[in-house]
N, C-alpha and C positions, 0 to 999 in steps of 0.2 A: 756467769753457768749454771750449775751441778747439773749434775751427768749423768745418766737412766737405764738402770742394766735391767735387763727382765731377769731373774727366776722363769731355773727351764719348768718345773711345778704344773704353771698352765699347762706345758703341752702332756703332762699325764703321766706318772713314773714308771709303770712299768716294760714302755718302747721307746727310752732317754739314751739310752744307751748307744741299743743301732739303732738306733737316727739322727744320730749329733748334724749329721751333714746339710738336713732337712732340716732340720727344728732354726741351725746357728743363721740358714740363709733364713728362715723364717723371725729370723727376730734382727735380723738386718734390714731387711726387706719394712720394713714397722720402723725404724727411726732408731733404734739405741743406740747407745753408746757402747755397749756392753751387755753383759754376759752372768747368769751364779748357778751357778752346780754344783748339784750335792754329789761327796767326793767318790760317791755309789754309780756313779751312773759314768764313771772311766774309766778307760783300760789303762792305767797306771805307768805300767810298760812300753806305752806309745804318746811319746810327750811327743817322736817332731811334732807327728798325728795331728796335733793338737793346736799348737804356736801354727801347720801354718793351715789347717781350718779358717783359727782365726786374726792371720792376717786378711785372710782371702777376704773373708765377709768383713775387712775393720773395724772388729768388736779388740774390746778389752774385756781381761776377763779375771776383777775388781777384788775376788770373794769366791772357793768355795767351800761348800755348806758340809760341813758333817755334826753325827752323832752315832749315839750308842747310851749303854748300861752305865753311866760310870755311877755308879752304887752298885752291879758290882765285882766283889772281889774275886771273885775267880776266876773272870775274863777282863781283869781288867790291861792287867799287863798285855798279854794280844790284845788291847779295840787299841794302850798308847801305842802298841810296835805298829797300827797301822795307822792312827795320826800319825807318825813319823815318816813313816812312807811318804802320806797326801801330806804333809810341808815338806819337802822333799820332789814331789812334784809340782806341784803348784809354783814353788821358786825356780821353777826349770822352765814354769811357763809365759812366767812376768806375773805373779799375781800377787798382790799386797796384804788381804787380807785373807782368814783363818774367819768362819761364822762359825757358830759352838749353838747350838744348841741343848739342854736341861734334860734334868729328866722326871719326865710325872713317877709318880707313884700315889696313890687313895694312902693320904694319913700318914702326908712328910716328916718327918719333923724336924726343926731346926740339926740334931746333929745332926744327919743331911743333908744338909745345904754346906754342913760346916765343911763334909769329907766329902762335895761335890765341891767345893771351894781348891780343896788344897791341890783336887784331881787338875780343877783349871789352871790356875795359876803358872803347876808346874807346866802343863800346853804349854800357856803363855812364851814360860823363860823359852822351849824345845822351838817357837814362832819368834823369838826376836835372836834366838840363832844362828835363825835364817836372815835373819831382814825381815820379817815379815810380824807381823800385832796382831792377837785374837781379840775377839767382836764375841759379844752373849747376844746373842737373836733370844729372847720371850716372848715363853705363849701368854698365857691365862693366868696358872697358875698361882706365876712366881709375885702376880701383880696386886691378885688378892687377900683382901687380910688385912688388906693398905697397905700396898709393897712391901710383903714383911721378908718372904721371901727373896726378890732380888733383892730386898735389901740384908739381909743374910748373906749371900753371896758375895754383893762392896764388899763390906763388909774386908770380911777376911780374904781376901785375894786381893793385893799391891795390882795399884791402879800402872803401873808400869808392863804389867804381862796379862792384866783382862781388861782389853774396855768393850765399851755396850753398841752395838747396832740397831737399837727398838726398835718393834713392831709394832706402830699408832697405831695399827688394826687391833691386835689385841687386849693392848694397853687398853679400847675404846672395850670391847667388850666388858673385858672387865672389872670394868662400873671409874674408871681412874679419867684421867687430864694429862693428854699425851703430849699438849705442850707446858702445865706444869711438869711436867714430871720431866722434857726435853731441857725449858729453865732447871730445874732440879740437880739434875745428873749433866748437862751437858758438856761438863769438865773428864765423864769417861766419854760419849759423844762422838764416831766416825764415824757413822755413816746409816743413812735413814731403812728401816724401808714401810715399803707400808699399802695395807693388807687391803681391806672393804665386805662388810660383812652388811646383812637385810634388817641384824639388830642384835639385840644381846639376851636372849635367848635361842635355846635346848632350840633344836638339835641347830650347827654352826650350821647357816645359809652367811656363803660366802661367794659375793660378787664382784662386777668389777666396782671400777676406783671410779668416783663422785656418785653411782647408782645406789650407795648406803649410809653410813648413824656416826664415817667420819666425819673431821672438822681437815682433813685438805690443807685448805684455807690460810686453816691457820698456823696447820704444824709448821705449811715453809714460809710463812710472814716473819717464824721464831727461830728462823735456821737462816734467810738468805742475804741476810747482809752480810753478817760474820762466816758463813762457811762458803763460799761464791763457788767453789769445787766438789762440794761434798757428791760423795752417790747417793744417786734411789732408790733402792731395788722397788719393783712391781712385780707383787706376791700374788697372784691367786692358788690357791688349792688345787679347788675345781669349775668346771666350766660348763653353760649347759651353749654356748658358742663354742662353733669350731678353737682351737686354741691360739692359731693366728688373728685371729678377731679379739675375743677372749685380747694379746697379745695387745692386740693396733688400739685397741678404743684405750687401754692403761697406758700405753705410750703419750699415745694425745693429752689425757689428762692431764700425766701428772706433767709432758710440755706447754696446756693452755695458765698450768699459777706462772711461767715462770713471764 
């Protein structure tokens, strides 16, 4: 059976850091097996606090999410230093993955993607040295134009040091077929992000899983027999409901697929 995590973004970015106790209690009460949290939402000098908090709520922490401007050469060394601290912090918490989001840039070039790839491989090597695995989380910009951007990232990184945690929602709104994507790149897929949208147009309209345009059943059926211990993260960037209500709907939907 798959394991289901909640990305805490649904609880609201500005409040997560100082509301962690209530958020993890809500996630646990909704039935989740684990939680995924952005690195900036931790006080990283307090690992024991989070270890205790996770244990009290019987939640695993499969992944910590990092991001940044990986194309800014003036701040890259500082950014990598912060990610190195996050890798060590994640190891203390028993976390197995670092999830990483790429850089959006208007007019992004092939050289930009190659530059990113070199940086991501370096981060992946640092993760591997501490027993963690780096996974790239896509948005729509790497998928548009026939997956050109993502192909550049994959072709310019060692598969040992950069895996994938595909966001099937972003793949869908970018005009690609998530099932075909998973069949093609399955050897690098470590986990999945489930996100749903009301439509393919802009502005992007996030919605609860199963109430939008993504064919999650086809995605799940594609992987269910090959990856029985797969982590699936419910990720909803915005909600018109209360965060706890949306988290509950998303958990129940994923569990209904199993």
